[in-house]
Structures are given as C-alpha cells and as structure tokens.
N, C-alpha and C positions, 0 to 999 in steps of 0.2 A: 926636208919636209912634203914637197910636192910627190916624191917617190912613194912616202908613207901614204899619202893620201891616195893615190892610185892604187897600192897595193892594198888599202883596206876597202877600195871600192871592189876592186876585182874580187876579194873574200866575200864580201857582202853579196855581189852578184851571183857567184858561184854557190853561195847558201839559200838565197832566197829567188834567185833567176829560176828560168824553166830547166826542167832535168832531161835527162839524155833519152828517156823512153818515148818512142814513138806511138805507142798503143799502150793500152792497159798491161800491165803483168802481175800475175800473182807470185806471192813470196809467203813462204812459210818460215816464221821464226819459232824455233822447237823450244818445249818446256825447257826453262832453265838457262837459255841462252843468255850469253853476255851481248854487250853492245858491238863489240868486235866480231862475234859470230855473225849477229844480224847483219852488221855492214858487209860481211864477206858474202852473205845470201842476196842482198841487196846489189851488190856490184855484179855477180853472176847472172841475176835476172836481168840486167840492164837498167834498173831503176835508179842508180846514182853513177856518177863518173868513177869514183876513188873510194873505197873503203877507208884507206888511211885518211883522207882529207875529211871524210864524213865524220869520222869520230874525232878529228880535230876541231871540227865546226862544231860538232855535238857538245864539246867541253867548253870551246868558247862561247858561243851563243845560246847552247841549251838552258834548260832551267834544272837540270839535274835529275828529272825524275824518270823513274826506271821504266823500261820498255816491258811490254806485255807479248807473252807468246799467243800464237794462232797464226791463221792463215789470212793474208792481207791482198787486197785489190788495189795496187798501186796505179792512180790515173795517169794517162799520157801526160807528160812534160811536167809532172808533180816536181815541186823544188826539193831539194833535200830538205829543207827546213818544214815542208809540210810532210814529207815521209817519216821525219823524226815524231811530228806530232801524232800521226796515226799510229805508230807504234807506242807512243807515250799513252794516247788516249785508250787503245786497245779497241779500236775500230775495225774489227776483224770482218771478214767476208762472211755474208749470210748466206748460208745454205739451207734450205728448207724441204721437209716431208710433209706435203699437206695429207690429212686424214681427213676425207669429209664424212657427215654423219652418216651413218647407216653402212659403211663401208665395211665388207666381211674381213675378215683377218687373213684370209687368202690373198686379197687384193693388196692389203697392208704390206703381207711378206713381198710380194712382187714388187712394190713400190721400193721397198728397202735394198733388196737385192740390185736392182736398177739404179739406185741413188750414186751419183759420182762423188768419190772421195770418201766413202764409208769403206771399212775392211771387215774382213772376218765373216762366218756363215753366221746363219741364225735359224732356230725352226720355225715354222709357222705357229706365231702368238695363240694362245687359247682364244677362242670365241669370247668377246664380249670383255675381255681384259684391257681394250686399248682405248683410251678417251679421245674422240676425234678433236682436233687441233692440228695447227701447223708447228711443227717441230723443228728447231734450228739446229745444226749440226756444224763440226767444223772438219775439213779434210783430215784423214786419219783416224777419226771415231769408230768404234766398233759398231756394228749393227746390233749386237746384244745390247749395248750401253744406251742406243736409242731406245730400243724395246723396253728397256728398264725403267725409262722416263716416261715413256707412254703409259705403262702400267701403273706406276707410282702415281701418276696424274689421275687415272681413272679410280683408283684405291682411296686417294685423298678426296676427290670429288663425291665418290660414293658415301664414304664414311660421313660427310658433312651433310649431303642430301638426305641421309637416312635418320640423322638426327633431326632434321625439320619435317619429317614425315607426317601427314595427318593421321589421326585416329582412325581406326575402322576399315583401313583399307585392305584390299584383298589378298595381298603378299605379305607373308611373314618373315621374310629374310631379304637382307641386301641382296643375295643371290638371285632370289625371284624376282626382285626388283628388275635386274639387268635381263633377264630372260623377257619378262614382260614389256620392258622398255625397248628391247630389239624389235619386237613386234609392230610395236606402236611406229618405231623409226621406219619400217618397211612398208606401213601402210598406210602414210601420210606424209605429204612433204611440206603441208600447210603448216605453218606455227599456229595459227588461229585455232586449228581443230585437235591437237595434239591431246589435250586435257578430255576432249569429248571421246575419240577414239579410245584413249586408256579408260575411261569409264565405261564404254561399251564392254570391253574384255574384264574388267573388274566385277560388273554385274553378271556377266556371264559365270565367271568364276564362283562367285558366292551362291549362284544358283544349281552349279554342277551342270550347266549348260558346256558342250563342246566350245572351244574358241572360233573354229572354222576359218582360221586365217589362212590365205593363200601362200603367203611368204613361207610359211611353216611347210609347206609340202615341197616346196621347191628348194628348200635348203639341202636337204639329204642330196639331191642331184646334183645340183651346181656349187654346192659350198658357199652360196651366197651371190654368184654371178647370176646374171641375168640369164633367164630361160629361153628367152627368144621364140618360144611358141606356147600355145594354150595347154594348160594341164590336162593330162589324159584320166580318163576314169579309173583306170589302174593306180595311178599315182595318189588320186583321191582316197582309195582304200588301202593304201600301202601302210603297213605297220612297223615304224622304225624306229620309234621315240620321238620324233618331231611333228608327226602330221596330225594336227589338232582336227581334223576330221575324223581320223579313225580312233581316237583317244579324248576322253575329257582332261581337263587341268592343262597346265603348262606342259610345254616340249622339255625334254631331258637338259637343254641348253640353250644359250643365246643362238641366233641366226644371224647378228651382225653385232657391230660396235655401235651402242646408241650414244647419241649427243646429251648434253647437258639439258636440252629442253626435253627430250623425250624421257630421261629419268625422273625430271621434275613431275613430268605430266602422271606419271604413273604412281607417285609419291603424293600428289595432290590431285586426284582426278576432277573432273566437273561433276557438279551435281546434277545428275540426270537420270532417269529411269531407261534410258535407250538400251535396246538390246541388239540393236541390227544398224548397218549403214551400208551403202553401196553407192558408186561413183555418180557425181550430178553431171558429168561432160563438161565442167568448168576446171577440172582439176582437183576439186575437193569432192566431199561427200555429203548426200543427205541421210540423216537418221532417224530412227523409228523405235517406237515403244513397244508396238506389236508385230506380229508375223504377218497380217492383212496388210498394215501400212507400208512394211519392207516389200511385200509381193508387188503393191501398186507402184512402190518406188524402182523395183527391178524394171516392171514393163515400161516404164519410162526411159530407164537408160537402157534398155534394149532397142526403143523406137530411136533414141539418137543414135545408137551405132549402126542401126540398118540405114538411117538417112547419111551416115557418112560413108557407107558401104563397108562397113567393119564386118558385117554379119550376111 
C-alpha cells in the first residue's frame, strides 16, 4: 500500500510539477496531428520529459478533449498538465501585423515581407484595398492569405458603411469613397475634425473646385512614404492623374489605406459651408468659408512658423 501511495504521488508530481524547460519554448502542432505526434514535438523542444509518459498521463489524468493545431509558446517550467491544457484550449501564440490608419500599401508590403513566420511572396496590394487594423497570423501562414484577410476586411466594412451613407454626399460609388477617405486620412490625424475636412473636400467637389490636397501631389513621388522636404513648384503643376492642384475632381486612385473613421467621415460629412483649411499650429486646422478668411488664417500660420524658425 505504501509503495502504491509513493508511486501515485510520483505520478502526480511528474504530471503537475514543474516541467523541464528552463526558458519559454516554441512548439508547432501540425494540422491533423495526433496526441502522439504532438508529444514527440514537445519532447524535441524540451517542453516535456518523455513523450511516452506524457501520452500515458494524458489518458490517465486528462479529460479526453482533442488538441488543436497551431504554434504554442510554452512557458518556462510549465507542467505537463499545463502543456496539455494549452493544446486543448488552442491558446496559440499570437503574431500580429499592425497596419496603422493611413498606411500606404508599399509599407504594408514591407511589413508583410519582414514578418517572422510568414511564407511565400506577394505583390504590393492595391492602394486602398487594405483595412487598417492588427492582423493575427500563425507561423507557416502565407503572406497571400494574410493579404486576402486584410482585403476582405476592407470590402466588408466598406459595403456596410456604404449602406449607411447620408443622402446628397459628393461621392457616388464606394470606390470614390475610398479615394476621398484616403485624402482625409492623410490630411488630419485628429479624429474630431475628420468630418469637417471631409466636408471641405465634398463642398469643393460639388462646386467643381480643385481639391488642392498636398498629399495627392506627394503620392506619385513616394508612393505614400513621407516626402521629407517641401513640395516643389514643378511638382504642384505635374499632371499625373493624382495631382489635385493640376486637375479638378478626385485623383485616379487612393493615396493610402484609410481607416474606418475616415471612411465614415466621407459618407457622413459635417454640415458646413467651409471651403478652406490650414494648420493652426496645435496639430489641427482652422477652417474658413471664404478665401479672404482663409488668407488671413494662412498669414497667422506663417507667423507661427516664423516664430518657430521654420521659415
């Protein structure tokens, strides 16, 4: 009887006591893998002492729940019991690719190509086709599959947002909405003024006025990356399908991947007669209904820049 108690105690300790891993280890359980295959991978990684004992303990002490495929981050000294629970609950390691609002597709592509664990090549996604968000993936996923999820998220959100659009807006198709939203996204980072910026451009479109949006001048030069200098006069007059100083209406395509708030702003702009805006020195903008008001605001902005030594 004493021997049986000691044996049972040893078994329980080997199952629930600290495991052999001195540091966190990564283990991949392939799709369709059996418990035996998973135990072998765990032993190779040093997460458990013995694949054979692990399988036996799992049958003896486990609840019979199936394990789930994926990449697991096994904590240091995790017990065999804890390891089995991780696999049964499917608590896989989270790898994320963040796509900030206003990110151009060329930077999305760079992030995808640098992402550890993704495989395969993929072309630069179409501008404006990616919904900014953080996207989880697992080691071994293809870059193409991640892009497909990013693009589906944008299609789904745009379709729902388009159904909610207010009547009388300046854009007539979802594609136009993305183009204008990408401009709004690049023009302001303040959530509180997105709808007003969208309204200014909507008012200009309805009047046939050029949008005169600096980011549309920069896009053909850098594909959305920062310019790092002032715009040249020659660039303000360049005719390339994007430059909204040289042509009226919308550019030929988006200049970034706009976020949800900018899409919503274009589809429900503020009720204002404003036609102009300029920086106010605080990170936001001051708006004007007339050119005289706008010119006065520009003078104030130039005075702020001179006081800062920027001019």
